[in-house]
N, C-alpha and C positions, 0 to 999 in steps of 0.2 A: 082723101077721106081722113087720114090720120091727123091732119092739121085741124080739121073741124072737130074731131073727137077730143083732141087735146084742148082746144079752146073751150068747149063745153065743160070739160072737166075742171079747167082752171076757173071758169066763171062760177061753177058750183062751189069749189073749194074757197074762193075768195068771198063769196056771198054768205058762206056758212060761218067763217072764222073772222070776226071783226078785227082781231089783232093782226092777222095777215093783210087784211085790206089796208089798215093804217100803215103797215110797213111798206106795202106797195106804193101807197100814195106819198110816202115820205121820199120816194125816189123821183118825184116830179122834176122834170127837166133833165134827168139823166138818161143816158142810153143804157139799156140793160142787155147784158151779154151772158149767156150760159157758158160758164168757164169749163168746157169740156174739150180736152185736147184730142179725144178720140171720136166723138160723135159730131160728124160734120153736117148732119142734118139739123138736129136740135141745138147743137152748140156752136161756138165760135171758132173752134179749131185752135191749133197751136199758134198760128200767126195771123189769125183773122180770116182764114180761107173758108171757114164754115158758113153755113147759111143762117144759123142763129134763129131758128124759127121759135124756139121757146122764149127767147128774149123778145122777139117781135110780137108774139102773142101777149106776153105780159105787158108790153108797152101799149098794145092796142086796148087791152082790158083796162089798164090805168087811164088811158084817155077817155074811154067810155064812162068810167066811174066819175071822172072829173068833169064830164060833159063837154069835152073838147073835140068830139068826133062829129 
């Protein structure tokens, strides 16, 4: 459930603020990783052992905005 809530919040945030959408789109082709050494659910962890759900959701949103999903 928290993944769905976060995705909806991100979608709202990026549809509200055009400069954030532009910034997100400028990362096209890049893998996004939440650089959190302590949050292994939302972040990537210290050595890539995290699940990086925030990065995944941002990349999903970016793909949807670009129309590549």
